[in-house]
N, C-alpha and C positions, 0 to 999 in steps of 0.2 A: 523275522527281521534279522539282518546280518549284523555282524560285529561293528562294521563301519557305520551302519545306519544308527546304531546305539551310541556310538562315540561322538559323531558329528554334532547332534543337538547339544550334547554336554559341552562341547567346545564353544558353541555359540552362546550358551548361557554363561560361560566363564569369561566372555569378552569383558575386559576391564571397564568399569564404570568411570566415566570422565565428565568434566563439566560440559564439554562439547556435546557428548551424547545426551546429557540431561536436557540441555537447551534445545537440541534438535528434536528430541521427543516432545518437549513442551510445545514447540512451534507446530509440530505435526498435529498434536491434540487441538491446539487453538484453531488451526486451519480447517480441520475436519469437524470439530464439535462446538467451536465457539470459545470466547474468552472465559466465560464462567466455568467451563469444563477444566480449565487449567488449575489443578490442585496438586499438592505434593503426592497425595494418594493416587490420583489418576496418572500422573507422570510415572510413579513407581510401578503401577500396574502395566503401563506401556512398555517399560523396560524389564519387567519381570523381577523386580526387587521390592523390598519393603520401603515405604516412604522414608523411614529414618535413615536409610542408606544414602539418600540424596544429600543429606546435610553435610556429608563429607566433601561435597563438591560445590554446593550453593548454600548461601546463608539462610535464605527464606524465599517465599514466593516473590517478594519484591525484587530480589536478586535474580530470580528466574525471568521475570518480566524485563528487567534491564538487559539480561542476556539475549532475550528474544529480539529486542529492538536492535541491539548491536549486531546480532546475526543477520537480520534482515538488511541492515544498512550495508554490511559487507558484501551482500549479494549484488549491490550496485557496482557495475564495472563501467566507469566513465567511457563512453564511446570515443574512439580516436578522433582527434581534431581534423576537420576537413579544411582548415584554413579560412573558414567563414564563420564568424561568431553566430550569425543567424541559424545556419545549419547545425552548428554545435549545440546551440540552445534547444533547437527542435529535437535533436537526437537524444539529448540528456533528459528532456521532459518526457519523451516517449518511453525511454528506458525506465524512468522512475514510476511512471504510470503503470507499466507492466508489472513491476515488483509489488506495488501496492495492490494491484488487482489480484495477484497471487496470494497475498497475505492481508486482506482487507481489515481484519480485526486488529492488526498492529497499529492502525491509525488511532484507535481508542487508547491504546497503551501510550502512544506518543503524546496524545493530547493531554493525558492525565499525569504525565511525568513531571516531577519537580526537581529532579537531580540531573546534572549534566552527565553525558556519557564520558567514560574514562578510558575507553579503548581507542587508541589512535586510528586503527584500521576502520573503525565504525564511523568516524567523522571525516575520513578522507573524501567521501563523496561530496560533503559540504564544501570542502576546500576546492575540489574540482569545479563545482558549479559556480562558486564565487569567482574562481579563476577565469571562467568563460566570460563573465560579466566585466571583470576588470580588463581583460584583454580586448573587449569590445570598446573600451574607452570610458566606462563609467568610473566616477570617483568612488572612494571607499564607502561613503554613506549611501550613495545611490545604488551601489552594487549590493549592499546589505539589504536595503529596502526592496530592491527588485528580487533578490533571493527569496525573501519572505513572501512577496506577491506571487511568484511562481509556485512556491511550495503550497500556499493556501489554495491556489487555483487547482493544482493537480490533485491534492488531497480532497478538496471539495467535489471535484468532478468525479473522482473514483467513488466517493460516498454516494453521490447522486446516481451514478451508473449502477452500483450494487443495489441501491434501493429500487431502481427501475426493474432490474432483473428479478428481484423478489416479488415485485408487484404485478408481474405478468400473469399470475393465476396459474391454474393447472392445465389450461389448454387455450388454444387460439380463440375458441368461441367465447369462453368466459372473459378473456382479455378484451375482445371486441365489444362485448356487452358492457363492460365497465367503462370503456371509452364513450360508448353511446350514451350512457346514463350521465356521465360527466358533461358531455356536450349539451344535453338537454338542460342540465342545471345552469350551465353558463348562459344559454340562450334565454332561459326563463329569468335569469337575474339581470338581464339587460346589460351585458358586458360586451359591447361591440368589438373592442380591440382584441380581447382575448378570444372571442368567437372567431374572428377573422384569422387569428394566428394558430388556432388549434390544429389544422391539418399539418402545418409546418412543424409545430411542436411534436406531433406524434410521429411524423415520418422522418424526421432528421435522425440519421444513423449516428450512434455514439462516436465512432471514429471521426466522422465528418464534423461533429459538434466540437470534439476535443481540438481538432486541428484549427477550427475557426477561432476558438478562444485563444489558442496558442499564438495565432497570427496577430491577434489584437494586442497581446502582451509584447510581442516582438516589435510590432509597429510602434508601440509606445516607447520602447527603448530607443528605437531608431530616431523617433521624434525628439527625445530628450538629448540624444547625442548631437542632433543637428542644431540645437539651440546655441 
């Protein structure tokens, strides 16, 4: 081993520990190992430091989780306006779906939070989304309620999508067998409407399903604006 090879790892280890590094490490652990894996000890191991060192930069695990939410929120870069509120709403919804799909466990953290976010950068996406709805012509109350409706739809869809991915089994044959058994149960239970819809339910691609639901929401806004 050369002198340079001995020195460079030491430099990497001496990289200053910051709140940002702690939060990024925690997010990486959450994405790869799940929310339960996010502990101070696990984060410290990821950074190559003792867990106690983290408390110089974060107050506790709850502070870490707040930091994760804020970090994920700041990943959202509102798409540039196209001058058409419908297209702006579509693009914003697609972008937010993409972020949640990359960090699906953050939805649990968001759902369980009781404290408001305190970082202005992390709530700027909310401001941008409500801005699209206000520019469309909705009043403040309708814009707020529509914002919640869009958020609930996108989060619910991503949760459903993640569940479908986990439920596909270890191989195509196992997945097909599961569907066949479910279809037999439906037919045996005399559920004619569900039986009729099963092929469409199974064959509908996630992207197409997301866009369909998105258009229903947008059509609803347009209808409200036309009253």
